[in-house]
N, C-alpha and C positions, 0 to 999 in steps of 0.2 A: 886608441894602440896604430903603431909606429910599427913595418916588416920591415926589417933590415937583412943587408945580403946575406947572414949568418943563417936566416931563419929563413928565408928562402931556397939555403941547399943542406941544408937538413931536412925543410918537408918532403923538396926532390930527394933525396935521400932516402925516407920514409916511404917515399911513395912510387919508391925504384922509377923514377923518373932520371935519365941520363940528360943531364942541363949543362952546355959548355959553361965554360968563368964567365965570359964573354956579355954571354945572357944572364945570369943573374941580376944585375942589377936594374935594367929594362925590365925583370919581373917584379921585379920590390916596387921598383915606383907603379908597375899594373895595380898589383896587389894593393899599393898603400890609396890608390883611387879607386877601388872597388870597397876598401873601407871605409872612407871616408863617404860613400856614396848610401852604403849600408848605414852610416853613423846618422844622415839624413834621414832616412827612414825612422829611426829611434824619434824624433821631431816633432811627429807624423800626430796631428789630434785623434783618438781612437776610440777617446770614451762616447759611448752610448751606441756605438759601434757592435754588431753582436757580430762572433766569429760566424765564418762560412765556407766551405770545402770547394763553393763552384761561386761566381760571381753571376749567374744567371741561375735562376730559381724553378730547380726539374725534379721530377718526381723518378724515380725507380718503377720503371713500369714491372708488373704483377704478372705473375703468369698464372692459370691453374695448378694446383698441387693434386695431378693425375696421378695416382699409384696402378702402375707400370707390372707386367712382369720378369720385363728383362728379357729375358730370351735370348744372351745369343754371351753365352758364360765360355766361350771358348775363345772368341773378340776380343773379351775383358779381363781376359787369362791371359791372352796371347806372351805378356812381356815380361810377367811372371817368374822370376829366377825358379819357386817351387809352386805348386797346386796338387790337389789331393779331391776329390772329389767334388769337383768346380768350385773349390775353396782354397784361398790362398793358404801355405803353409808358412809361419813365421817361424823361430826360434823361439824357445820356453823362456820368455825373462823375469818370471817368480819363480820362486823355489815351492 
């Protein structure tokens, strides 16, 4: 996929990035280089490779599931727009 100056100008406009005309041609060349690199990644043989979210096998540490009383309703509700009797008050959304 080749990226031309008009495409760079349009993307810059959509992204609300002020780009001088003199910078459009070099940007198009840079983006074309990036696209060529991405196309090279498509040539890598990934058959038999399981998808992963990290290159390091780790497990998430678990904490004990302990019920607590809380005991800090004032602190919890300090930023609530509206509260009553230690509960959040929200607008009714169901008729």
